[in-house]
N, C-alpha and C positions, 0 to 999 in steps of 0.2 A: 476374251480375244483368243484366237488360235495363234499361239506364238510360232508354230511350225511354218506358217506362211509369211513370216516377217521377212522383208528384203534385208540383205546384208547392208551394214552401215560402216562408214569409215570416219574416224575422227583424227584430227591432228593431236599431237602430244599436248600442245597448249590448250586446244578446245577441251580435251579430256580433263586436264588439270582444273580448268575453270569450272566446268560442268560438275565435276565430282565435288567441288566445294559448294556449289549451289545446292546439291542434294541435301547435305546436312543443314544448311541455312534455311531451307524451305520445309523441312520435315514437319515442324510444329504448325506452322501457318497454313501450309498447303500440302497435306499428306498425299493426296491423289497425284498432284504434280510431281512431288518428290519421288514417289514410288515409280511413276512412269519414266521420269528422267533417269533414275537409277537403273531400271531395266534396260533402257536404251544404251546407256554407256557401258554397262556390264557386257552386253553382246557385241560391242563395237570392235572392229579391228582398229588399232592405233598405229599411226605412221608419223614420221617427221613431217613438218610442214612443207618442206621442199619435195616430198614424195607424193603428196596427195594430188589426185587427178583434178584438173580444172573444172570438171563437171560435177563435182561433189559439193553439197551444201555445207558450208562452214559458218561460223559466227562472223557476221559482217557481210555475208554473200547477199546479192540480189537474186531472187528466185522467181521464176514464173511457174505456177502450178494450177492444176484444175482440181476443184472440189465442188461436189454437188452441181455439176455441169456449168460451173462458173470459173472463168480464168482470172487468176489474181496475180499481181506483181507486187512483191514485198521485199524489204531488206530485213534479214534476221539479225536482231540487235540484242544488247544487254538490256535488262529491265528498265533502268533509268532513261534509256534512249528511245523507249517505245513511244510512238505517235502514230496511231492508226490512220489519222487523216493525211499524214505525210508518207504513208506506206511503210512505216517502220514497226515491225512486229517483234515482241519480246520472245526470247528463247523460252521464257517460263510461262508459256501458254501451251495448251494441248497441240495446236497446230505447229508451233515452233519446235516443240519436242519431237513431233512426228517427222518434221522436215530435216532436222539436223543429221548429217552423215549420209543422207540419201543421194543417189546419182540420177542424172537425167534418165527419164523413162521408168524409174522406180515408182511403184505404187505402195501405199501404206494405209492400213486401217488402224483405227484406235477406238477405244471405248471412252465415251464422255462420262462425266460424274453421275449423270442421270441414267446411265446404262445404254444410250444409243451408240450405234456403231457408225462412225463417219470414215470417209476415205479421201485420199488425194493422190494425184500423180504429178511428179516433177516433170515439167515440160522443158525448162531451160535454166541455166545458171549463167546469166549474162555477165555477172561480176562476181569474182571470188578474190578476197584479198591476198591469198597465198599464190594464186596464179599471177597476179600483178607483181608481187614481191619477188617471185622467182622466175619471171619472164616466160610463163607458160601460155603463151597465146595472147590474143587481143581482146580479152573479155572486157566489155564496157559496162559501166554502171547504168542502170535503168534511168530513163528520164523521169523527172518528177514533175 
């Protein structure tokens, strides 16, 4: 992957802390995911939760994105909360790691374990927990 073309990403201090802890915990079981997550958090700008723009994907956000000419709506969640049928996608998936910290209209490519290059584009962030907590707009949760 050409890292010079990666879009900028922003993480909250809390998301950064949680994700940094996940890097170490997943290193032995899933080295590919651990390395990908480590690279992403290392290149992130980190801000206080009240400073993050409401259009940035954070943990707990509902996200609409396009990948392979298909539009998907998911909520980005912690691994134990994952339920694909309910639209809840774990942060510890290649797509989850690619989404975290992106803003609306950002595009991201990543390499799969088998060497394929996939991409996505963030279309909307209808719900972001920090936006709700700090009164930054009327972001609504996606209907399930």
